[in-house]
Each structure stands twice: as structure tokens, then as C-alpha cells.
C-alpha positions as CSV (number, residue, x, y, z in Angstrom):
1,M,-35.9,-3.1,32.0
2,K,-37.1,-3.0,28.2
3,K,-35.7,0.2,27.1
4,L,-32.4,-1.3,29.0
5,F,-32.7,-4.6,27.0
6,S,-33.5,-2.5,23.8
7,I,-29.8,-0.3,24.3
8,A,-28.1,-3.7,24.9
9,V,-29.4,-5.3,22.0
10,L,-29.1,-2.2,20.0
11,S,-25.4,-2.0,21.6
12,V,-24.8,-5.8,20.3
13,L,-25.8,-5.0,16.8
14,V,-23.5,-2.4,16.5
15,F,-20.6,-3.4,17.6
16,S,-21.3,-7.0,15.6
17,S,-21.5,-4.4,12.4
18,F,-18.1,-2.9,12.9
19,S,-16.9,-5.8,13.7
20,L,-17.8,-7.0,10.1
21,K,-16.8,-3.9,8.3
22,N,-13.8,-4.0,10.1
23,K,-12.4,-8.1,10.4
24,N,-9.1,-6.3,9.7
25,A,-8.2,-3.6,11.7
26,L,-4.9,-2.6,9.8
27,L,-6.7,-2.1,6.9
28,G,-5.6,1.5,5.6
29,S,-2.6,3.6,5.7
30,W,-0.6,5.0,8.7
31,I,1.8,7.7,9.2
32,L,4.8,9.0,12.0
33,Q,6.5,12.1,12.1
34,K,9.7,11.7,13.8
35,D,13.1,14.3,12.8
36,Q,11.4,15.3,9.8
37,L,10.4,12.4,8.2
38,Q,7.7,10.4,7.2
39,H,7.4,6.7,8.0
40,V,4.6,5.8,6.5
41,L,2.9,2.0,6.6
42,L,0.7,0.9,4.1
43,F,-1.5,-2.6,4.7
44,T,-3.9,-4.0,2.2
45,N,-5.7,-7.4,3.0
46,K,-2.2,-9.7,2.8
47,H,0.1,-7.2,1.9
48,Y,2.2,-4.4,3.6
49,S,4.8,-1.8,3.2
50,Y,7.1,0.7,5.2
51,T,9.0,3.4,4.0
52,I,10.6,6.1,5.4
53,Y,11.0,9.5,3.3
54,D,11.8,13.3,3.6
55,L,8.5,14.6,1.8
56,K,10.5,18.5,1.7
57,G,13.4,17.2,1.5
58,K,12.7,15.2,-1.5
59,K,14.7,12.3,-0.5
60,F,14.0,8.4,-0.3
61,Y,15.4,6.8,2.9
62,H,14.3,3.3,3.1
63,T,11.3,0.8,2.2
64,E,10.3,-2.8,2.9
65,G,7.6,-4.9,2.9
66,G,5.7,-8.0,1.9
67,T,3.2,-10.5,3.2
68,Y,1.8,-10.3,6.7
69,S,-1.5,-11.3,9.4
70,H,-2.4,-10.1,11.9
71,N,-4.9,-12.2,15.0
72,N,-5.2,-10.7,18.5
73,S,-3.1,-8.2,18.1
74,K,-0.3,-10.2,16.7
75,L,1.2,-9.1,14.0
76,E,3.3,-11.8,11.8
77,T,5.3,-10.4,8.9
78,I,7.4,-12.3,5.4
79,L,9.8,-10.0,3.9
80,E,9.2,-10.0,0.1
81,F,11.7,-6.6,-0.3
82,N,13.9,-4.3,1.8
83,S,15.9,-1.6,-0.2
84,T,18.9,-1.6,2.4
85,D,19.5,-4.9,3.0
86,P,18.3,-7.7,0.2
87,G,19.6,-10.4,2.5
88,V,16.9,-10.2,4.7
89,M,14.1,-11.2,2.2
90,G,12.2,-14.1,3.7
91,K,12.8,-13.1,7.4
92,Q,10.2,-14.0,9.0
93,T,8.7,-11.2,12.2
94,S,5.9,-11.2,15.3
95,I,5.3,-8.0,16.7
96,T,2.6,-6.4,18.4
97,A,0.1,-4.3,16.9
98,T,-3.3,-2.8,18.2
99,A,-5.6,-0.4,16.1
100,T,-8.6,1.8,16.9
101,K,-10.2,4.2,14.3
102,K,-7.4,6.5,14.5
103,E,-4.8,5.1,16.4
104,L,-2.1,2.4,15.7
105,K,0.4,1.5,18.2
106,I,2.6,-1.0,17.1
107,D,6.8,-2.3,18.3
108,W,7.9,-1.3,14.7
109,P,11.5,-1.3,14.3
110,A,13.4,1.9,14.5
111,A,10.2,4.6,14.2
112,G,8.1,4.6,17.5
113,S,5.0,3.1,18.8
114,K,2.4,5.8,18.2
115,W,1.1,6.1,14.3
116,T,-2.0,7.9,13.1
117,R,-4.2,7.0,11.0
118,I,-4.1,8.6,7.4
119,D,-7.0,6.7,5.7
120,N,-9.3,3.8,6.3
121,G,-9.0,1.4,3.5
122,G,-11.8,1.0,1.0
123,G,-12.5,1.7,-2.5
124,S,-12.3,-0.3,-6.1
125,L,-8.3,0.2,-5.5
126,N,-7.8,-1.1,-2.6
127,A,-5.6,-4.1,-2.9
128,T,-2.4,-4.8,-3.9
129,W,-1.6,-5.4,-8.1
130,R,0.8,-6.9,-10.5
131,I,1.5,-5.6,-13.4
132,T,0.6,-8.2,-15.9
133,G,0.5,-6.1,-19.6
134,R,2.2,-3.4,-21.1
135,E,0.9,-2.3,-24.7
136,Q,4.2,-1.7,-27.3
137,G,4.0,-0.9,-31.0
138,G,-0.1,-1.0,-30.6
139,K,-0.2,-4.4,-29.3
140,M,-0.5,-5.9,-25.5
141,N,2.1,-8.0,-24.3
142,T,1.3,-9.6,-21.5
143,I,4.0,-10.2,-18.5
144,Q,4.0,-13.5,-16.9
145,K,4.0,-14.2,-13.8
146,S,7.5,-14.6,-12.1
147,A,9.8,-13.6,-9.1
148,R,11.0,-10.5,-11.1
149,K,8.1,-8.5,-10.8
150,T,6.4,-4.3,-10.1
151,I,3.8,-4.7,-8.0
152,K,1.4,-1.3,-6.5
153,I,0.6,-1.6,-3.4
154,M,-3.0,0.5,-2.9
155,T,-4.9,1.9,0.0
156,G,-7.6,4.5,0.2
157,D,-5.8,7.1,-1.1
158,R,-2.2,6.1,-0.9
159,F,0.0,3.9,-3.2
160,Q,3.2,2.5,-3.5
161,W,5.1,0.8,-6.4
162,A,8.1,-1.6,-5.8
163,A,10.3,-3.3,-8.5
164,I,11.6,-6.5,-6.7
165,N,12.9,-10.2,-7.1
166,T,11.2,-11.9,-4.6
167,A,13.8,-15.1,-5.4
168,T,16.8,-13.2,-5.1
169,G,16.1,-10.7,-2.7
170,E,17.1,-8.0,-5.8
171,F,15.4,-4.5,-5.4
172,F,15.2,-2.2,-8.4
173,G,13.0,0.9,-6.9
174,T,10.4,2.1,-5.8
175,G,8.1,5.4,-5.6
176,G,4.7,6.5,-4.4
177,G,2.2,9.0,-2.6
178,T,-1.6,9.4,-2.7
179,Y,-3.9,8.9,-5.5
180,T,-7.4,9.7,-6.4
181,F,-9.6,7.5,-8.7
182,K,-13.0,8.8,-9.7
183,D,-15.2,8.8,-12.6
184,G,-12.7,7.0,-15.3
185,R,-9.8,9.5,-13.4
186,Y,-6.9,8.4,-12.0
187,T,-4.3,10.3,-10.6
188,E,-0.8,9.5,-8.8
189,N,0.6,12.9,-6.6
190,I,4.3,11.6,-5.5
191,E,5.6,12.2,-2.5
192,F,8.7,10.0,-3.0
193,F,10.5,8.2,-5.9
194,S,14.0,6.0,-5.1
195,R,15.3,6.2,-8.7
196,D,14.9,10.2,-9.5
197,S,14.2,12.8,-6.7
198,S,12.8,15.3,-9.3
199,R,9.9,13.2,-9.5
200,V,8.7,14.1,-6.3
201,G,5.9,16.3,-6.7
202,I,4.7,15.7,-10.2
203,S,1.1,14.2,-10.7
204,L,0.1,12.0,-13.4
205,N,-3.3,11.7,-15.0
206,F,-4.5,8.8,-16.8
207,E,-7.6,6.8,-17.6
208,G,-8.6,4.3,-15.9
209,K,-11.1,1.7,-14.9
210,V,-11.2,-2.0,-13.4
211,E,-13.4,-4.9,-15.1
212,G,-12.9,-8.0,-12.8
213,N,-9.6,-8.3,-11.3
214,D,-7.6,-6.2,-13.9
215,W,-7.1,-2.4,-14.1
216,H,-6.6,-0.8,-16.8
217,H,-4.8,2.9,-17.2
218,R,-3.5,4.6,-19.7
219,G,-1.4,7.9,-19.9
220,K,1.9,9.2,-19.8
221,S,4.5,8.1,-17.2
222,S,6.6,10.2,-15.4
223,K,9.3,10.6,-18.5
224,G,6.6,11.6,-20.8
225,D,6.3,8.5,-22.6
226,P,2.5,7.3,-23.3
227,I,1.5,4.2,-21.6
228,Y,-1.6,1.5,-21.7
229,E,-0.5,-1.1,-18.8
230,I,-3.2,-3.9,-17.2
231,W,-2.8,-4.8,-13.4
232,S,-4.2,-7.5,-11.8
233,K,-4.9,-8.2,-8.2
234,E,-2.3,-10.1,-6.1
235,D,-4.8,-10.0,-3.0
């Protein structure tokens, strides 16, 4: 009896520990492959993005994203950008989404129901970031907060940037893929790029550091121009 009680207590403690560490079951990134297309979902604490692209064919098709909440298998989203239809900016959606460690079942429009987890979130960059500073002529210029902005949605090892205007619904461009961040080195591996498909397959290397809610990185852009930027946490 004592042994059974001990096992039961241990099970409760393990489950409680798992629940505390996984309050946001969607956190991280998920993939569904369909008709040679990659459908990828990214979730930070409060933002998400959904992107469709052909990695082999180096072709970008669509992206959308915004803010979300997830409670009792109910996923509610508010669109902040949509590359195909800017007129739906601000649209609210409520669908069912249940996640395990490896699988996500979600009624996401036009894609399918079963998604596979490709990272668990975590790490110092797992958040949504907004660019707040860019060096020009040796001087760091502050980029004021406004509806027109460039954000980066970062999970455990995937990233996506998007240039958008949340007031007008305008969409200016996006790119993304996988990344690594270790010992002050930040590397991006580009898997899709809406403006220029020739950038797909390129890896970009930066010096990087996180100080409080600011992320500094310095290196060269995909065009080869030197850059030094500061990004600040949005969530």
C-alpha cells in the first residue's frame, strides 16, 4: 500500500512538473508536408505565424500571423498580417487545437489536421522581436514604435521575419528558416524569401548577444552589406 501511494505521489509530482514547464503546449514550431509544400507554424508566448513554401523549388506561397491565446484546446487568433489578402487584417478566428510532445491536431484552414513538432521552443531568443535600432554612418538610430514595423518570430531553432503595417494591413516581405545561437555566434539558414528566391539556401553569420530585453547582432545582410541592429522583445 505504501509502495502504491509513493508511486502515485511521484506520478503527481512528475505530471505537475511537466505541466508547469509546458503551460503553453503550442510553444515551438510544427510542420505539415503536403503536395511537396512545407506548411510551418511558429508559436512564441503570444504571437504565431503560418507559412507555406516549396523548399526544393525555392518558391514562397503565403504567410500570415498575429497574436493568439490557447486555453482548453481552444485556439483564438487575431491576424496582424496576411501576404495574400491584406483586407483580412484584424480578423478573429477560433478553432480547436490539441498538442502533445510530438504531434499537433489542429483544424488549420487549407492545410490538414496532423502536424509534427520540429522544435520545443526554449532558448534565449525564443520570443517575438521588433527592430528598434539600426546603425547608419557609425551612429545607432532608434526606430520608434509604430504600426509599420519589422518583427522576428523566433522559436527554439526556427525564425521568420516579416515587414508589416498593422494599421493598414500592408505586407512588405518575409523570410525565414532555421537558426543556431551559440557562444555569441548567430547563424541563419534561409529556407524561404518572398522578395528574392535566390537567397534560399544562403547562411548568414552574425555576432550576437542578448542584454535584458534587447538582442544585438552585427554582421552582413543577405545582400552583403554590413549591419548592426538591435531588436527588442515584443512578448
